[in-house]
mmCIF file of the N, C-alpha and C atoms, coordinates in Angstrom:
data_MODEL
# 
_entry.id   MODEL 
# 
loop_
_atom_site.group_PDB 
_atom_site.id 
_atom_site.type_symbol 
_atom_site.label_atom_id 
_atom_site.label_alt_id 
_atom_site.label_comp_id 
_atom_site.label_asym_id 
_atom_site.label_entity_id 
_atom_site.label_seq_id 
_atom_site.pdbx_PDB_ins_code 
_atom_site.Cartn_x 
_atom_site.Cartn_y 
_atom_site.Cartn_z 
_atom_site.occupancy 
_atom_site.B_iso_or_equiv 
_atom_site.pdbx_formal_charge 
_atom_site.auth_seq_id 
_atom_site.auth_comp_id 
_atom_site.auth_asym_id 
_atom_site.auth_atom_id 
_atom_site.pdbx_PDB_model_num 
ATOM 1   N N  . MET A 1 1  ? 133.585 -41.332 -141.133 1.00 0.00 ? 1  MET A N  1 
ATOM 2   C CA . MET A 1 1  ? 133.149 -40.444 -142.201 1.00 0.00 ? 1  MET A CA 1 
ATOM 3   C C  . MET A 1 1  ? 134.326 -40.252 -143.170 1.00 0.00 ? 1  MET A C  1 
ATOM 4   N N  . PRO A 1 2  ? 134.156 -40.551 -144.444 1.00 0.00 ? 2  PRO A N  1 
ATOM 5   C CA . PRO A 1 2  ? 135.271 -40.418 -145.391 1.00 0.00 ? 2  PRO A CA 1 
ATOM 6   C C  . PRO A 1 2  ? 135.577 -38.957 -145.691 1.00 0.00 ? 2  PRO A C  1 
ATOM 7   N N  . ASN A 1 3  ? 136.856 -38.698 -145.846 1.00 0.00 ? 3  ASN A N  1 
ATOM 8   C CA . ASN A 1 3  ? 137.333 -37.361 -146.193 1.00 0.00 ? 3  ASN A CA 1 
ATOM 9   C C  . ASN A 1 3  ? 138.029 -37.422 -147.546 1.00 0.00 ? 3  ASN A C  1 
ATOM 10  N N  . PRO A 1 4  ? 138.039 -36.292 -148.288 1.00 0.00 ? 4  PRO A N  1 
ATOM 11  C CA . PRO A 1 4  ? 138.729 -36.300 -149.574 1.00 0.00 ? 4  PRO A CA 1 
ATOM 12  C C  . PRO A 1 4  ? 140.240 -36.495 -149.393 1.00 0.00 ? 4  PRO A C  1 
ATOM 13  N N  . LYS A 1 5  ? 140.826 -37.269 -150.273 1.00 0.00 ? 5  LYS A N  1 
ATOM 14  C CA . LYS A 1 5  ? 142.249 -37.564 -150.161 1.00 0.00 ? 5  LYS A CA 1 
ATOM 15  C C  . LYS A 1 5  ? 143.094 -36.398 -150.667 1.00 0.00 ? 5  LYS A C  1 
ATOM 16  N N  . ARG A 1 6  ? 142.605 -35.732 -151.735 1.00 0.00 ? 6  ARG A N  1 
ATOM 17  C CA . ARG A 1 6  ? 143.339 -34.593 -152.276 1.00 0.00 ? 6  ARG A CA 1 
ATOM 18  C C  . ARG A 1 6  ? 142.375 -33.407 -152.440 1.00 0.00 ? 6  ARG A C  1 
ATOM 19  N N  . ARG A 1 7  ? 142.937 -32.222 -152.460 1.00 0.00 ? 7  ARG A N  1 
ATOM 20  C CA . ARG A 1 7  ? 142.093 -31.025 -152.634 1.00 0.00 ? 7  ARG A CA 1 
ATOM 21  C C  . ARG A 1 7  ? 141.668 -30.888 -154.092 1.00 0.00 ? 7  ARG A C  1 
ATOM 22  N N  . HIS A 1 8  ? 140.549 -30.215 -154.305 1.00 0.00 ? 8  HIS A N  1 
ATOM 23  C CA . HIS A 1 8  ? 140.088 -29.963 -155.671 1.00 0.00 ? 8  HIS A CA 1 
ATOM 24  C C  . HIS A 1 8  ? 140.863 -28.792 -156.254 1.00 0.00 ? 8  HIS A C  1 
ATOM 25  N N  . SER A 1 9  ? 141.128 -28.841 -157.545 1.00 0.00 ? 9  SER A N  1 
ATOM 26  C CA . SER A 1 9  ? 141.859 -27.766 -158.212 1.00 0.00 ? 9  SER A CA 1 
ATOM 27  C C  . SER A 1 9  ? 140.967 -26.524 -158.337 1.00 0.00 ? 9  SER A C  1 
ATOM 28  N N  . LYS A 1 10 ? 141.606 -25.396 -158.615 1.00 0.00 ? 10 LYS A N  1 
ATOM 29  C CA . LYS A 1 10 ? 140.857 -24.150 -158.787 1.00 0.00 ? 10 LYS A CA 1 
ATOM 30  C C  . LYS A 1 10 ? 139.925 -24.238 -159.984 1.00 0.00 ? 10 LYS A C  1 
ATOM 31  N N  . ARG A 1 11 ? 140.366 -24.919 -161.034 1.00 0.00 ? 11 ARG A N  1 
ATOM 32  C CA . ARG A 1 11 ? 139.540 -25.045 -162.229 1.00 0.00 ? 11 ARG A CA 1 
ATOM 33  C C  . ARG A 1 11 ? 138.296 -25.881 -161.932 1.00 0.00 ? 11 ARG A C  1 
ATOM 34  N N  . ARG A 1 12 ? 138.458 -26.971 -161.227 1.00 0.00 ? 12 ARG A N  1 
ATOM 35  C CA . ARG A 1 12 ? 137.315 -27.829 -160.914 1.00 0.00 ? 12 ARG A CA 1 
ATOM 36  C C  . ARG A 1 12 ? 136.324 -27.099 -160.010 1.00 0.00 ? 12 ARG A C  1 
ATOM 37  N N  . THR A 1 13 ? 136.834 -26.333 -159.048 1.00 0.00 ? 13 THR A N  1 
ATOM 38  C CA . THR A 1 13 ? 135.965 -25.576 -158.155 1.00 0.00 ? 13 THR A CA 1 
ATOM 39  C C  . THR A 1 13 ? 135.206 -24.498 -158.915 1.00 0.00 ? 13 THR A C  1 
ATOM 40  N N  . SER A 1 14 ? 135.901 -23.744 -159.758 1.00 0.00 ? 14 SER A N  1 
ATOM 41  C CA . SER A 1 14 ? 135.222 -22.662 -160.486 1.00 0.00 ? 14 SER A CA 1 
ATOM 42  C C  . SER A 1 14 ? 134.278 -23.205 -161.550 1.00 0.00 ? 14 SER A C  1 
ATOM 43  N N  . THR A 1 15 ? 134.566 -24.382 -162.105 1.00 0.00 ? 15 THR A N  1 
ATOM 44  C CA . THR A 1 15 ? 133.647 -24.996 -163.063 1.00 0.00 ? 15 THR A CA 1 
ATOM 45  C C  . THR A 1 15 ? 132.347 -25.395 -162.371 1.00 0.00 ? 15 THR A C  1 
ATOM 46  N N  . ARG A 1 16 ? 132.463 -25.897 -161.168 1.00 0.00 ? 16 ARG A N  1 
ATOM 47  C CA . ARG A 1 16 ? 131.269 -26.280 -160.417 1.00 0.00 ? 16 ARG A CA 1 
ATOM 48  C C  . ARG A 1 16 ? 130.450 -25.049 -160.054 1.00 0.00 ? 16 ARG A C  1 
ATOM 49  N N  . ARG A 1 17 ? 131.126 -23.948 -159.736 1.00 0.00 ? 17 ARG A N  1 
ATOM 50  C CA . ARG A 1 17 ? 130.432 -22.738 -159.298 1.00 0.00 ? 17 ARG A CA 1 
ATOM 51  C C  . ARG A 1 17 ? 129.968 -21.868 -160.464 1.00 0.00 ? 17 ARG A C  1 
ATOM 52  N N  . ALA A 1 18 ? 130.176 -22.294 -161.688 1.00 0.00 ? 18 ALA A N  1 
ATOM 53  C CA . ALA A 1 18 ? 129.841 -21.471 -162.851 1.00 0.00 ? 18 ALA A CA 1 
ATOM 54  C C  . ALA A 1 18 ? 128.343 -21.203 -162.954 1.00 0.00 ? 18 ALA A C  1 
ATOM 55  N N  . HIS A 1 19 ? 127.513 -22.076 -162.397 1.00 0.00 ? 19 HIS A N  1 
ATOM 56  C CA . HIS A 1 19 ? 126.057 -21.925 -162.504 1.00 0.00 ? 19 HIS A CA 1 
ATOM 57  C C  . HIS A 1 19 ? 125.441 -21.326 -161.252 1.00 0.00 ? 19 HIS A C  1 
ATOM 58  N N  . ASP A 1 20 ? 126.249 -20.843 -160.319 1.00 0.00 ? 20 ASP A N  1 
ATOM 59  C CA . ASP A 1 20 ? 125.732 -20.315 -159.061 1.00 0.00 ? 20 ASP A CA 1 
ATOM 60  C C  . ASP A 1 20 ? 125.432 -18.826 -159.112 1.00 0.00 ? 20 ASP A C  1 
ATOM 61  N N  . HIS A 1 21 ? 125.528 -18.209 -160.286 1.00 0.00 ? 21 HIS A N  1 
ATOM 62  C CA . HIS A 1 21 ? 125.312 -16.769 -160.379 1.00 0.00 ? 21 HIS A CA 1 
ATOM 63  C C  . HIS A 1 21 ? 123.838 -16.428 -160.205 1.00 0.00 ? 21 HIS A C  1 
ATOM 64  N N  . LEU A 1 22 ? 123.568 -15.190 -159.850 1.00 0.00 ? 22 LEU A N  1 
ATOM 65  C CA . LEU A 1 22 ? 122.204 -14.715 -159.667 1.00 0.00 ? 22 LEU A CA 1 
ATOM 66  C C  . LEU A 1 22 ? 121.623 -14.299 -161.016 1.00 0.00 ? 22 LEU A C  1 
ATOM 67  N N  . THR A 1 23 ? 120.330 -14.463 -161.157 1.00 0.00 ? 23 THR A N  1 
ATOM 68  C CA . THR A 1 23 ? 119.649 -14.021 -162.373 1.00 0.00 ? 23 THR A CA 1 
ATOM 69  C C  . THR A 1 23 ? 118.710 -12.864 -162.027 1.00 0.00 ? 23 THR A C  1 
ATOM 70  N N  . ALA A 1 24 ? 118.510 -11.974 -162.960 1.00 0.00 ? 24 ALA A N  1 
ATOM 71  C CA . ALA A 1 24 ? 117.624 -10.833 -162.738 1.00 0.00 ? 24 ALA A CA 1 
ATOM 72  C C  . ALA A 1 24 ? 116.172 -11.305 -162.717 1.00 0.00 ? 24 ALA A C  1 
ATOM 73  N N  . ASN A 1 25 ? 115.358 -10.622 -161.912 1.00 0.00 ? 25 ASN A N  1 
ATOM 74  C CA . ASN A 1 25 ? 113.937 -10.962 -161.854 1.00 0.00 ? 25 ASN A CA 1 
ATOM 75  C C  . ASN A 1 25 ? 113.269 -10.617 -163.173 1.00 0.00 ? 25 ASN A C  1 
ATOM 76  N N  . SER A 1 26 ? 112.361 -11.482 -163.617 1.00 0.00 ? 26 SER A N  1 
ATOM 77  C CA . SER A 1 26 ? 111.610 -11.178 -164.824 1.00 0.00 ? 26 SER A CA 1 
ATOM 78  C C  . SER A 1 26 ? 110.469 -10.240 -164.451 1.00 0.00 ? 26 SER A C  1 
ATOM 79  N N  . LEU A 1 27 ? 110.264 -9.239  -165.272 1.00 0.00 ? 27 LEU A N  1 
ATOM 80  C CA . LEU A 1 27 ? 109.224 -8.250  -165.016 1.00 0.00 ? 27 LEU A CA 1 
ATOM 81  C C  . LEU A 1 27 ? 108.272 -8.216  -166.192 1.00 0.00 ? 27 LEU A C  1 
ATOM 82  N N  . SER A 1 28 ? 107.005 -7.982  -165.898 1.00 0.00 ? 28 SER A N  1 
ATOM 83  C CA . SER A 1 28 ? 106.008 -7.824  -166.952 1.00 0.00 ? 28 SER A CA 1 
ATOM 84  C C  . SER A 1 28 ? 105.373 -6.448  -166.791 1.00 0.00 ? 28 SER A C  1 
ATOM 85  N N  . GLU A 1 29 ? 104.579 -6.067  -167.766 1.00 0.00 ? 29 GLU A N  1 
ATOM 86  C CA . GLU A 1 29 ? 103.966 -4.748  -167.756 1.00 0.00 ? 29 GLU A CA 1 
ATOM 87  C C  . GLU A 1 29 ? 102.537 -4.846  -167.236 1.00 0.00 ? 29 GLU A C  1 
ATOM 88  N N  . CYS A 1 30 ? 102.177 -3.945  -166.359 1.00 0.00 ? 30 CYS A N  1 
ATOM 89  C CA . CYS A 1 30 ? 100.800 -3.887  -165.853 1.00 0.00 ? 30 CYS A CA 1 
ATOM 90  C C  . CYS A 1 30 ? 99.894  -3.397  -166.978 1.00 0.00 ? 30 CYS A C  1 
ATOM 91  N N  . PRO A 1 31 ? 98.822  -4.122  -167.300 1.00 0.00 ? 31 PRO A N  1 
ATOM 92  C CA . PRO A 1 31 ? 97.946  -3.674  -168.394 1.00 0.00 ? 31 PRO A CA 1 
ATOM 93  C C  . PRO A 1 31 ? 97.142  -2.431  -168.053 1.00 0.00 ? 31 PRO A C  1 
ATOM 94  N N  . ASN A 1 32 ? 97.040  -2.090  -166.758 1.00 0.00 ? 32 ASN A N  1 
ATOM 95  C CA . ASN A 1 32 ? 96.248  -0.932  -166.355 1.00 0.00 ? 32 ASN A CA 1 
ATOM 96  C C  . ASN A 1 32 ? 97.070  0.366   -166.382 1.00 0.00 ? 32 ASN A C  1 
ATOM 97  N N  . CYS A 1 33 ? 98.230  0.362   -165.686 1.00 0.00 ? 33 CYS A N  1 
ATOM 98  C CA . CYS A 1 33 ? 99.011  1.592   -165.580 1.00 0.00 ? 33 CYS A CA 1 
ATOM 99  C C  . CYS A 1 33 ? 100.340 1.523   -166.332 1.00 0.00 ? 33 CYS A C  1 
ATOM 100 N N  . HIS A 1 34 ? 100.643 0.396   -166.953 1.00 0.00 ? 34 HIS A N  1 
ATOM 101 C CA . HIS A 1 34 ? 101.837 0.184   -167.771 1.00 0.00 ? 34 HIS A CA 1 
ATOM 102 C C  . HIS A 1 34 ? 103.150 0.331   -166.986 1.00 0.00 ? 34 HIS A C  1 
ATOM 103 N N  . GLU A 1 35 ? 103.104 0.098   -165.687 1.00 0.00 ? 35 GLU A N  1 
ATOM 104 C CA . GLU A 1 35 ? 104.316 0.069   -164.875 1.00 0.00 ? 35 GLU A CA 1 
ATOM 105 C C  . GLU A 1 35 ? 104.875 -1.345  -164.896 1.00 0.00 ? 35 GLU A C  1 
ATOM 106 N N  . ARG A 1 36 ? 106.170 -1.491  -164.601 1.00 0.00 ? 36 ARG A N  1 
ATOM 107 C CA . ARG A 1 36 ? 106.799 -2.810  -164.531 1.00 0.00 ? 36 ARG A CA 1 
ATOM 108 C C  . ARG A 1 36 ? 106.439 -3.449  -163.199 1.00 0.00 ? 36 ARG A C  1 
ATOM 109 N N  . LYS A 1 37 ? 106.051 -4.734  -163.219 1.00 0.00 ? 37 LYS A N  1 
ATOM 110 C CA . LYS A 1 37 ? 105.692 -5.456  -162.004 1.00 0.00 ? 37 LYS A CA 1 
ATOM 111 C C  . LYS A 1 37 ? 106.110 -6.907  -162.155 1.00 0.00 ? 37 LYS A C  1 
ATOM 112 N N  . MET A 1 38 ? 106.180 -7.615  -161.034 1.00 0.00 ? 38 MET A N  1 
ATOM 113 C CA . MET A 1 38 ? 106.494 -9.026  -161.086 1.00 0.00 ? 38 MET A CA 1 
ATOM 114 C C  . MET A 1 38 ? 105.272 -9.797  -161.583 1.00 0.00 ? 38 MET A C  1 
ATOM 115 N N  . PRO A 1 39 ? 105.458 -10.837 -162.399 1.00 0.00 ? 39 PRO A N  1 
ATOM 116 C CA . PRO A 1 39 ? 104.311 -11.564 -162.937 1.00 0.00 ? 39 PRO A CA 1 
ATOM 117 C C  . PRO A 1 39 ? 103.542 -12.312 -161.849 1.00 0.00 ? 39 PRO A C  1 
ATOM 118 N N  . HIS A 1 40 ? 102.264 -12.485 -162.046 1.00 0.00 ? 40 HIS A N  1 
ATOM 119 C CA . HIS A 1 40 ? 101.346 -13.206 -161.155 1.00 0.00 ? 40 HIS A CA 1 
ATOM 120 C C  . HIS A 1 40 ? 101.228 -12.538 -159.790 1.00 0.00 ? 40 HIS A C  1 
ATOM 121 N N  . ARG A 1 41 ? 101.393 -11.211 -159.753 1.00 0.00 ? 41 ARG A N  1 
ATOM 122 C CA . ARG A 1 41 ? 101.243 -10.457 -158.514 1.00 0.00 ? 41 ARG A CA 1 
ATOM 123 C C  . ARG A 1 41 ? 100.483 -9.176  -158.820 1.00 0.00 ? 41 ARG A C  1 
ATOM 124 N N  . ALA A 1 42 ? 99.816  -8.636  -157.814 1.00 0.00 ? 42 ALA A N  1 
ATOM 125 C CA . ALA A 1 42 ? 99.097  -7.388  -157.985 1.00 0.00 ? 42 ALA A CA 1 
ATOM 126 C C  . ALA A 1 42 ? 100.095 -6.257  -158.199 1.00 0.00 ? 42 ALA A C  1 
ATOM 127 N N  . CYS A 1 43 ? 99.713  -5.286  -158.989 1.00 0.00 ? 43 CYS A N  1 
ATOM 128 C CA . CYS A 1 43 ? 100.583 -4.147  -159.286 1.00 0.00 ? 43 CYS A CA 1 
ATOM 129 C C  . CYS A 1 43 ? 100.725 -3.287  -158.035 1.00 0.00 ? 43 CYS A C  1 
ATOM 130 N N  . PRO A 1 44 ? 101.943 -3.002  -157.589 1.00 0.00 ? 44 PRO A N  1 
ATOM 131 C CA . PRO A 1 44 ? 102.101 -2.178  -156.388 1.00 0.00 ? 44 PRO A CA 1 
ATOM 132 C C  . PRO A 1 44 ? 101.749 -0.706  -156.619 1.00 0.00 ? 44 PRO A C  1 
ATOM 133 N N  . LYS A 1 45 ? 101.696 -0.265  -157.871 1.00 0.00 ? 45 LYS A N  1 
ATOM 134 C CA . LYS A 1 45 ? 101.405 1.146   -158.166 1.00 0.00 ? 45 LYS A CA 1 
ATOM 135 C C  . LYS A 1 45 ? 99.904  1.426   -158.194 1.00 0.00 ? 45 LYS A C  1 
ATOM 136 N N  . CYS A 1 46 ? 99.128  0.530   -158.861 1.00 0.00 ? 46 CYS A N  1 
ATOM 137 C CA . CYS A 1 46 ? 97.694  0.810   -158.999 1.00 0.00 ? 46 CYS A CA 1 
ATOM 138 C C  . CYS A 1 46 ? 96.811  -0.200  -158.276 1.00 0.00 ? 46 CYS A C  1 
ATOM 139 N N  . GLY A 1 47 ? 97.359  -1.335  -157.860 1.00 0.00 ? 47 GLY A N  1 
ATOM 140 C CA . GLY A 1 47 ? 96.587  -2.311  -157.099 1.00 0.00 ? 47 GLY A CA 1 
ATOM 141 C C  . GLY A 1 47 ? 95.700  -3.210  -157.938 1.00 0.00 ? 47 GLY A C  1 
ATOM 142 N N  . HIS A 1 48 ? 95.911  -3.286  -159.246 1.00 0.00 ? 48 HIS A N  1 
ATOM 143 C CA . HIS A 1 48 ? 95.085  -4.123  -160.110 1.00 0.00 ? 48 HIS A CA 1 
ATOM 144 C C  . HIS A 1 48 ? 95.741  -5.483  -160.331 1.00 0.00 ? 48 HIS A C  1 
ATOM 145 N N  . TYR A 1 49 ? 94.894  -6.502  -160.472 1.00 0.00 ? 49 TYR A N  1 
ATOM 146 C CA . TYR A 1 49 ? 95.357  -7.848  -160.813 1.00 0.00 ? 49 TYR A CA 1 
ATOM 147 C C  . TYR A 1 49 ? 94.264  -8.521  -161.621 1.00 0.00 ? 49 TYR A C  1 
ATOM 148 N N  . LYS A 1 50 ? 94.625  -9.065  -162.770 1.00 0.00 ? 50 LYS A N  1 
ATOM 149 C CA . LYS A 1 50 ? 93.690  -9.740  -163.681 1.00 0.00 ? 50 LYS A CA 1 
ATOM 150 C C  . LYS A 1 50 ? 92.490  -8.857  -164.032 1.00 0.00 ? 50 LYS A C  1 
ATOM 151 N N  . GLY A 1 51 ? 92.749  -7.581  -164.295 1.00 0.00 ? 51 GLY A N  1 
ATOM 152 C CA . GLY A 1 51 ? 91.713  -6.692  -164.783 1.00 0.00 ? 51 GLY A CA 1 
ATOM 153 C C  . GLY A 1 51 ? 90.789  -6.110  -163.730 1.00 0.00 ? 51 GLY A C  1 
ATOM 154 N N  . ARG A 1 52 ? 91.050  -6.349  -162.446 1.00 0.00 ? 52 ARG A N  1 
ATOM 155 C CA . ARG A 1 52 ? 90.202  -5.753  -161.414 1.00 0.00 ? 52 ARG A CA 1 
ATOM 156 C C  . ARG A 1 52 ? 91.072  -5.272  -160.266 1.00 0.00 ? 52 ARG A C  1 
ATOM 157 N N  . GLU A 1 53 ? 90.526  -4.337  -159.489 1.00 0.00 ? 53 GLU A N  1 
ATOM 158 C CA . GLU A 1 53 ? 91.278  -3.761  -158.367 1.00 0.00 ? 53 GLU A CA 1 
ATOM 159 C C  . GLU A 1 53 ? 91.181  -4.699  -157.174 1.00 0.00 ? 53 GLU A C  1 
ATOM 160 N N  . VAL A 1 54 ? 92.312  -5.132  -156.675 1.00 0.00 ? 54 VAL A N  1 
ATOM 161 C CA . VAL A 1 54 ? 92.317  -6.050  -155.528 1.00 0.00 ? 54 VAL A CA 1 
ATOM 162 C C  . VAL A 1 54 ? 92.928  -5.420  -154.288 1.00 0.00 ? 54 VAL A C  1 
ATOM 163 N N  . MET A 1 55 ? 93.606  -4.272  -154.429 1.00 0.00 ? 55 MET A N  1 
ATOM 164 C CA . MET A 1 55 ? 94.211  -3.572  -153.304 1.00 0.00 ? 55 MET A CA 1 
ATOM 165 C C  . MET A 1 55 ? 93.864  -2.089  -153.382 1.00 0.00 ? 55 MET A C  1 
ATOM 166 N N  . ASP A 1 56 ? 93.696  -1.450  -152.224 1.00 0.00 ? 56 ASP A N  1 
ATOM 167 C CA . ASP A 1 56 ? 93.545  -0.011  -152.175 1.00 0.00 ? 56 ASP A CA 1 
ATOM 168 C C  . ASP A 1 56 ? 94.936  0.602   -152.067 1.00 0.00 ? 56 ASP A C  1 
ATOM 169 N N  . VAL A 1 57 ? 95.296  1.420   -153.037 1.00 0.00 ? 57 VAL A N  1 
ATOM 170 C CA . VAL A 1 57 ? 96.591  2.082   -153.041 1.00 0.00 ? 57 VAL A CA 1 
ATOM 171 C C  . VAL A 1 57 ? 96.344  3.570   -152.954 1.00 0.00 ? 57 VAL A C  1 
ATOM 172 N N  . GLU A 1 58 ? 96.996  4.218   -151.986 1.00 0.00 ? 58 GLU A N  1 
ATOM 173 C CA . GLU A 1 58 ? 96.860  5.662   -151.822 1.00 0.00 ? 58 GLU A CA 1 
ATOM 174 C C  . GLU A 1 58 ? 97.493  6.358   -153.020 1.00 0.00 ? 58 GLU A C  1 
ATOM 175 N N  . LYS A 1 59 ? 96.769  7.266   -153.622 1.00 0.00 ? 59 LYS A N  1 
ATOM 176 C CA . LYS A 1 59 ? 97.292  8.024   -154.760 1.00 0.00 ? 59 LYS A CA 1 
ATOM 177 C C  . LYS A 1 59 ? 98.171  9.164   -154.236 1.00 0.00 ? 59 LYS A C  1 
ATOM 178 N N  . ALA A 1 60 ? 99.445  9.142   -154.572 1.00 0.00 ? 60 ALA A N  1 
ATOM 179 C CA . ALA A 1 60 ? 100.371 10.190  -154.157 1.00 0.00 ? 60 ALA A CA 1 
ATOM 180 C C  . ALA A 1 60 ? 100.314 11.342  -155.144 1.00 0.00 ? 60 ALA A C  1 
ATOM 181 N N  . GLY A 1 61 ? 100.271 12.568  -154.633 1.00 0.00 ? 61 GLY A N  1 
ATOM 182 C CA . GLY A 1 61 ? 100.316 13.703  -155.529 1.00 0.00 ? 61 GLY A CA 1 
ATOM 183 C C  . GLY A 1 61 ? 99.124  14.526  -155.575 1.00 0.00 ? 61 GLY A C  1 
# 
């Protein structure tokens, strides 16, 4: 199994790792209750998806 002959420099290592950062999740607005939710998923607050209720969510309060 071949091994590297010399070590990589700090610049080369950090240049390679420049794209490894985390990105924030994209959020969309629920058309029913206007809460922020992940796209293509049922709203965790009201249980609606594509204009109809798909989950029963207990109303707090």
